[in-house]
C-alpha positions as CSV (number, residue, x, y, z in Angstrom):
1,X,46.0,-0.9,18.2
2,X,42.6,-0.6,19.5
3,X,42.9,3.5,18.8
4,X,44.0,2.8,14.9
5,X,41.2,0.2,14.9
6,X,38.4,2.8,15.6
7,X,40.2,5.5,13.9
8,X,39.7,3.4,11.0
9,X,36.2,2.5,11.5
10,X,35.6,5.9,11.8
11,X,37.3,7.1,8.3
12,X,35.9,4.3,6.7
13,X,32.4,5.0,8.1
14,X,32.4,8.4,7.1
15,X,32.4,7.6,3.3
16,X,29.5,5.4,3.9
17,X,27.6,6.0,0.7
18,X,29.1,3.7,-1.9
19,X,31.7,2.0,0.5
20,X,29.6,-0.6,2.4
21,X,28.1,-3.7,2.0
22,X,26.3,-4.9,5.4
23,X,25.1,-8.1,6.4
24,X,22.9,-9.5,9.4
25,X,23.2,-12.9,9.7
26,X,20.9,-15.0,12.5
27,X,21.5,-18.3,13.5
28,X,18.4,-20.1,15.9
29,X,18.6,-22.9,17.6
30,X,15.7,-25.2,18.7
31,X,15.6,-23.5,22.1
32,X,15.4,-20.3,20.8
33,X,19.3,-19.4,21.4
34,X,21.7,-18.5,19.2
35,X,24.2,-15.7,17.2
36,X,24.0,-12.9,15.4
37,X,26.8,-11.5,13.2
38,X,27.1,-8.1,11.7
39,X,29.5,-7.9,8.7
40,X,30.4,-4.9,7.0
41,X,32.6,-5.0,4.1
42,X,34.3,-2.1,3.8
43,X,36.6,-2.8,1.4
44,X,35.7,0.1,-1.2
45,X,36.8,2.6,1.2
46,X,40.5,1.8,1.6
47,X,41.4,3.6,-1.0
48,X,40.3,6.7,0.5
49,X,41.4,5.8,3.7
50,X,45.3,5.5,2.3
51,X,45.1,9.0,1.0
52,X,43.9,11.0,4.1
53,X,45.8,8.8,6.9
54,X,49.0,9.8,8.2
55,X,52.0,8.1,7.6
56,X,52.5,7.1,11.3
57,X,49.1,5.7,11.8
58,X,49.5,3.7,8.2
59,X,52.7,1.7,9.8
60,X,50.4,-0.5,11.8
61,X,47.7,-0.6,9.3
62,X,50.4,-1.5,6.5
63,X,51.1,-4.5,8.5
64,X,47.4,-6.3,8.0
65,X,45.2,-8.0,10.5
66,X,43.3,-11.1,10.4
67,X,42.2,-11.2,14.3
68,X,39.6,-11.8,16.9
69,X,38.9,-9.4,19.8
70,X,36.9,-10.5,23.0
71,X,34.8,-7.4,23.6
72,X,34.2,-8.4,27.4
73,X,37.1,-5.8,28.0
74,X,35.4,-3.2,26.2
75,X,32.4,-2.8,28.2
76,X,33.7,0.4,29.8
77,X,34.4,2.1,26.7
78,X,31.3,2.4,25.4
79,X,29.0,4.9,27.3
80,X,25.5,4.7,28.0
81,X,25.2,0.6,27.7
82,X,22.2,-0.9,29.4
83,X,22.9,-3.8,32.0
84,X,21.4,-6.5,29.3
85,X,23.7,-4.6,26.6
86,X,27.0,-4.9,28.6
87,X,25.7,-9.0,29.4
88,X,25.9,-9.3,25.2
89,X,29.1,-7.3,24.3
90,X,30.9,-9.3,27.4
91,X,30.1,-12.2,25.4
92,X,30.8,-10.6,22.0
93,X,34.0,-10.6,19.5
94,X,34.9,-9.0,16.6
95,X,37.1,-9.9,13.8
96,X,38.7,-8.1,11.6
97,X,40.2,-9.1,8.3
98,X,42.3,-6.1,6.5
99,X,44.9,-6.1,3.8
100,X,45.8,-2.9,2.6
101,X,47.9,-4.0,-0.5
102,X,44.7,-6.2,-1.8
103,X,42.5,-3.0,-0.5
104,X,40.3,-5.4,1.6
105,X,39.1,-4.6,5.2
106,X,35.8,-6.7,6.7
107,X,34.9,-6.1,10.3
108,X,32.8,-8.6,11.8
109,X,31.1,-8.2,15.3
110,X,29.2,-11.6,16.6
111,X,26.6,-11.6,19.7
112,X,25.3,-14.8,21.5
113,X,21.7,-15.0,22.4
114,X,19.4,-16.6,25.0
115,X,16.4,-16.0,23.7
116,X,15.3,-14.3,20.0
117,X,14.4,-11.8,22.0
118,X,17.8,-10.6,22.4
119,X,18.4,-9.9,19.1
120,X,17.0,-6.4,19.4
121,X,19.1,-5.4,21.9
122,X,22.0,-6.8,19.9
123,X,21.1,-4.7,16.9
124,X,21.3,-1.6,18.8
125,X,24.9,-2.6,20.3
126,X,26.1,-2.8,17.0
127,X,25.1,0.2,16.2
128,X,26.3,2.3,19.2
129,X,29.5,0.6,18.9
130,X,30.5,1.8,15.2
131,X,28.7,4.9,16.5
132,X,31.3,5.6,19.3
133,X,34.1,5.0,16.4
134,X,32.5,8.3,14.6
135,X,32.3,10.1,18.2
136,X,34.6,13.2,18.5
137,X,36.1,12.8,15.1
138,X,37.2,16.3,14.7
139,X,38.8,15.3,11.8
140,X,35.8,13.6,9.6
141,X,33.4,16.4,10.6
142,X,31.2,13.6,12.5
143,X,30.3,15.2,15.9
144,X,31.8,15.9,18.6
145,X,31.6,14.8,22.4
146,X,28.8,17.0,23.2
147,X,26.5,15.2,21.0
148,X,26.0,12.0,21.8
149,X,27.1,9.2,19.8
150,X,26.0,9.5,15.6
151,X,23.0,6.7,15.1
152,X,23.8,4.4,12.7
153,X,21.2,1.9,12.4
154,X,20.0,3.5,9.2
155,X,17.4,1.5,7.5
156,X,16.8,-0.3,10.5
157,X,15.2,2.5,12.3
158,X,12.1,2.7,9.7
159,X,11.2,-0.8,10.9
160,X,10.0,-3.1,14.1
161,X,11.4,-6.6,13.6
162,X,9.4,-8.8,16.0
163,X,10.7,-12.0,16.8
164,X,8.2,-14.6,18.7
165,X,8.3,-18.1,19.2
166,X,8.4,-19.6,15.8
167,X,7.5,-16.5,14.1
168,X,9.6,-13.9,12.9
169,X,7.9,-10.4,11.1
170,X,9.2,-7.4,9.9
171,X,7.1,-4.0,9.0
172,X,7.8,-0.3,8.1
173,X,7.4,2.0,10.4
174,X,4.8,4.2,8.4
175,X,4.3,7.5,10.5
176,X,8.1,7.0,10.7
177,X,8.6,6.7,7.4
178,X,6.3,9.6,6.1
179,X,9.0,12.0,7.7
180,X,11.8,10.5,6.2
181,X,12.7,13.4,4.2
182,X,13.3,15.4,7.4
183,X,16.2,12.6,8.1
184,X,19.7,14.7,7.3
185,X,21.3,11.0,7.4
186,X,19.0,9.4,5.1
187,X,18.8,12.2,2.9
188,X,22.5,12.4,2.3
189,X,21.9,8.9,1.3
190,X,19.4,9.4,-1.2
191,X,21.5,12.1,-2.7
192,X,24.3,9.6,-2.8
193,X,21.8,7.1,-4.9
194,X,21.2,9.9,-7.3
195,X,24.6,10.3,-8.5
196,X,24.6,6.4,-9.0
197,X,26.3,5.1,-5.6
198,X,24.8,2.2,-3.8
199,X,24.8,1.0,-0.1
200,X,23.5,-2.8,0.1
201,X,22.0,-4.7,3.0
202,X,21.5,-8.5,2.7
203,X,19.9,-10.4,6.3
204,X,20.2,-14.0,6.5
205,X,18.1,-15.8,8.9
206,X,18.8,-19.7,9.8
207,X,16.3,-21.4,11.0
208,X,16.1,-24.5,13.5
209,X,13.4,-26.2,11.1
210,X,11.7,-25.8,8.1
211,X,9.5,-22.4,7.2
212,X,6.1,-22.8,7.0
213,X,5.6,-19.7,5.4
214,X,7.8,-17.6,3.6
215,X,6.0,-14.0,3.0
216,X,7.9,-11.0,1.6
217,X,8.4,-9.7,-1.8
218,X,13.1,-9.7,-1.5
219,X,12.9,-13.0,0.3
220,X,14.6,-16.2,-1.0
221,X,14.4,-19.5,1.0
222,X,16.7,-22.4,0.3
223,X,16.1,-25.4,-1.3
224,X,15.4,-27.3,2.4
225,X,13.6,-24.0,3.7
226,X,15.8,-23.5,7.0
227,X,17.6,-20.7,5.4
228,X,15.7,-17.3,4.6
229,X,17.8,-14.5,2.8
230,X,16.7,-11.0,1.7
231,X,18.7,-8.8,-0.5
232,X,18.3,-5.0,-0.7
233,X,19.6,-1.5,-1.6
234,X,19.5,2.0,-0.7
235,X,17.1,2.5,-4.0
236,X,14.5,-0.4,-2.7
237,X,14.3,1.6,1.0
238,X,13.5,5.0,-0.8
239,X,11.1,3.4,-3.6
240,X,10.0,0.5,-2.2
241,X,10.2,-0.1,1.6
242,X,8.2,-3.2,1.5
243,X,11.2,-5.2,0.0
244,X,12.5,-4.9,3.7
245,X,9.3,-6.5,5.0
246,X,8.7,-10.3,5.5
247,X,7.0,-12.6,8.0
248,X,8.6,-16.1,8.5
249,X,7.0,-18.8,10.4
250,X,8.6,-21.8,11.5
């Protein structure tokens, strides 16, 4: 089942443009600990997956799935993880909700953190996990063992997020963004955008107390000022990357 699961993720991730909606949700406790989750809605890719999957593989997929998998026994399956990443992954979980008949597929990674400084590590870990699913998938043309895992951090590669006590700030790495045209992966996304295909990204931050400052073009603040939401898409990244930036104090 594990092999089938990662083949499934690889297949859906290959159809990245127009097929995914990613949501990162961070919940911060008063002491700075908390949880971060990464939910990917791949439902739009199910139809294409059915067409390309082998009949034998589909036998498992047709049964559907609604389960949570502890990741502690999978730390050795992802190469080149740092000790910090292994420690976080060993406490994490993956939840899969799949219904092939209804063409529904939601995959959620969930990791606890002891301090907000570990959130950046969780971000990299989530990208590596999906990247490893793509590694060596010759049938998808997604690279081989010698090339290493594909980098799926996407938008996040062009921003720096700093978590400090009572403050979160995300800023564009301008010098890197100036060379975004040299990034083949992002160029492919831009071509898809020109064809009317979309990729959405949502960022949700649950604060331990009301925000005293929430600045940013794309920010929405809840009535109690404890929940911050930023919703952006592929066009925003290329046309107005400032929508990804924000400053929150609490």
